[in-house]
N, C-alpha and C positions, 0 to 999 in steps of 0.2 A: 504494500500500500504506500503511495507517495507520502512524503513527509507532511505536505500541507494538509492532506486528508487526515493524517494522524492527529495533527494539531487541531484541525477543525472538529474532529470527533471529541477530543478532550475538552475543548472549549464548550461544545454543545452540552456535554455531560455536566460540566460545572454550572451551566445555566439551568438545565432541566432539574438537576438535583437540589437546586436552591442555594448552592454555595455562593453564587452571585445572584442577588435579588433584583427584581425589576426596578429600573431607575438607578441602579448602582453602576458606577464607572468601572470599566474593566482596566486591567493593567495596561501601561503604555507599550508601544512596540518594543522598546529596548528591554523592558521588564519581561515581556513574553519571549523575546529572543533568548534572554538569559535563562528563563525557566525551562524552556524546551530545547535549548542548545541548537537553534536553527537560525537561518538567515532572515533578514527583514523581508525579502521577497516571499519566503515561505509563510511567514506570519501574516503578511498583507493578503496573500491568496486565501488563507484560512479565514481571516476576518471578513474579507470581501464576500465570501460564500455565505457566511452567517448574516451579513447585512442583507444580501439578496434574499435570504430565506425569512427575513423579518425578525430575527432573533436579537440583532444588535442594531442600534441606531447611532448614526454619526451626527454630532452637533458641532457645527463649524466653530472653531475657536475654543471649544471646551473638551472635546475628546469623544470617546465611544462609550455608549451606555447600553445596559441590558434593557431590551424593550419589555413592555408589560406582556401579560400572557394572552393578549388578543391574537387570534388567528389572522394571519395576513394571507388572503387568497393571492396566489402567485400568478405568473403569466398564465392566462386563461387557456385551458384545454378541457376536453371532455373527460373529467375525472370524477370519481365518487367523492362524497364527503369523507369517507373512511380513508381513501388514498390521500386526499388533500391534507388531512390531519397527520397521517403517518409521515408525510414529507416534511411536516413541521416539527416532528419529534414528539407528537402528542398521541395518546391512545384514544381512538375513536370509540364511542359507545352508542348504542341504540336501544331505546325502550319503546316498544309498540304500545301506543295509547288506544288505537282502534283499528280494526280491519273489517271491511265491509264489501259485499258484492252488490252492485246496483247497475242501473242502466247508464249509458253514456249521457243520456238526456238528464237524468237525475244528478249526475256528477258534473254536468255542464261542460263536457269535454268532447262532444261529438265532432265539432268543427276542428278543434285542435288536433285530435287524433285521427281525423279523417275516417270516421266510422259511422255506421248508422245509429241514430238516436236510441234504438232499441237494443243495440249491442250491449253485452254485459262487460263490465270493467271491475277490476279490483282496486280498492282504495285503502292505502295505509296512512295512518297518522302516527308519526314517531317523534319522540323527544331525542335529539341528538346531543351528545356530550363529548367533551374533550378532557381527558384526564379526570373523568368523573364529574366535571362541572358542566351545568347546562349551557349549551351553545345556541340552540335554535330548535324550531319546530318545523317538521317537513310533512307535507301531504302529497303523496305520490299516487298517480292513477295510471293503470296500464290495461290494455284490452285483453280479456281472457281468451278470445279466439286465437290470438297470436301466441299466447303463452298458456296453453292448457295445463291446469293443475297448479298454476302459480298462486291461486287464491288459498291453497292449502299450505303454502310454505311459511315457516316461522322465520320472520326477519329479526327476531330479538338478538341484538348484538351482531348482526350480520350486514354485509354490504349488499344492497340490491343489485348493483352492477355485477358483483362477483357471482351472485345467484344466477343472473341472466346469462352469464358466460358459461358457468358450469353446467346448467341444465339445458340451455337452448343454443349455446354456441354463439351468442350475440355480443358484438362489440359496438358501442356507440360510434357513429361516424361524425356527427357534429351536434351542437346544441345551441339554442338561442336563449340567452339569459337576459332578463329585463329587471333592472334594479330600480327601486324607488325607496324613498325614506319615509318612515312613519313613526308612530308611537304605539306602545304596547297597551292593549286593553287589559282589564282585570284578570280574565281567565288565562291569557297567554303569559302575562307578567307573573302570575302565581306559579305557573309551570317552570318558568325560566328563572325564578327566584330573584326578581328585580322589582323595583317600584313601578306602580301603575303610571303610564305615561312616559316610561323610559324610551329612548330612541332605539330604532330597529331598522334593519334592512329588510325590505319586502321583495322577495325574489321570485320571479316566474321563470321556469325553465321548460322548454319544449325540446325534447331530445329525439334525434333522428338516427335510424339505421340507413343503409344505402338505398333502401326501397321506400322510405317514408318515416313519418313520426311514430314513436312507440311509447313515449312516456311524457306525461304532463305533471309537473311538480310545482307546488307553491311552498316557499320557505319563509319563515320569520326568524331572522338571525339577530341576536343581541348586538346592539350598536357598540357596546363597550368591550365586546369580545371578538368582533369580526371586522376585518378591513379588507378592502379590495384594492389591488395594485394592477393597473393596466399598463402594459408595455405597447407603445405605439411605434410603428415603423413604416416608412415609405417603401413599397415594393421596388426592387432594384430597377426593373424596366421603366417604372414611372419616374424614378430618380434620374435616370439617364435622359429621359425626354425633357424633364424639367430643367436639367442642367444645360441642355442645348437651347431650350426655347424660353426659359423663364424670364431672362432679362428682356428679351424682345417683347414678350407678352406683357410684362409689367409696364414697360415704356409705352407700348401702344395703348394700353388701357388707361393709364394715368397721365401720360405726358411728363412723368417725372423720371429723372435719371437716378436709379437706385444706388449708384455709387456715390453721388454727390448730394442727393437729397433735393436737388434743384430741377428745373425744367430740362427736358431733353433738348439737345441742340437742334433737333429736327421737329420739335413740337410746335404747334401753333397756338398762340394765346387767343382766348375767346374774349 
């Protein structure tokens, strides 16, 4: 195992074990180099990985600090809640609150799942936890015709996506997540062990296989325990086009020279 990964694992253990508490400043680069007997480059790589994972925060002019125990959703991909928490070094848990079989019309998912209103679906309501602490509430709905026998599966402490792969060989191809911000009502706040009116992320997910949608989920995630980080990038082919045409386009549209901030030599004043 590379040295930086060994240092990264040791630092993660010290954070997860509580040796370094949330908000506590971690040792300096020089101190870490001395402790582990490695170079600055090795220490920087290890720390950078933990920063990317949301376990360490960098405050300019002050240093590096242990982040609180909030889960930071990383670069978005179609992963389960269980996988997301495991990647953050947390143990995911699941408590089934309710399981029901009803029609797509009753569950109000016929359009989302592209099924007949009379089709049967199975709906689970689960309390999701991280290291035993309530993180959010999830309501997942799937068509029974596509997953026969799924309504009999016990999801207590299990990943739904893992079950779908093990029993039906299905892997999600893509998902559309819609995030809004709201506040928790009395019932949800009680389950999540927070005050009524506490902030929360309200998340709708429609998940697709290669041949169409198969899962609709609504999640209510504690605002103090869950964060979302989006990584935005320009596709290489678009960047190349912009690099060649951007200056001309800007000048033509505005009459301003982007280099000088003034009018283009060829612009016409109105």
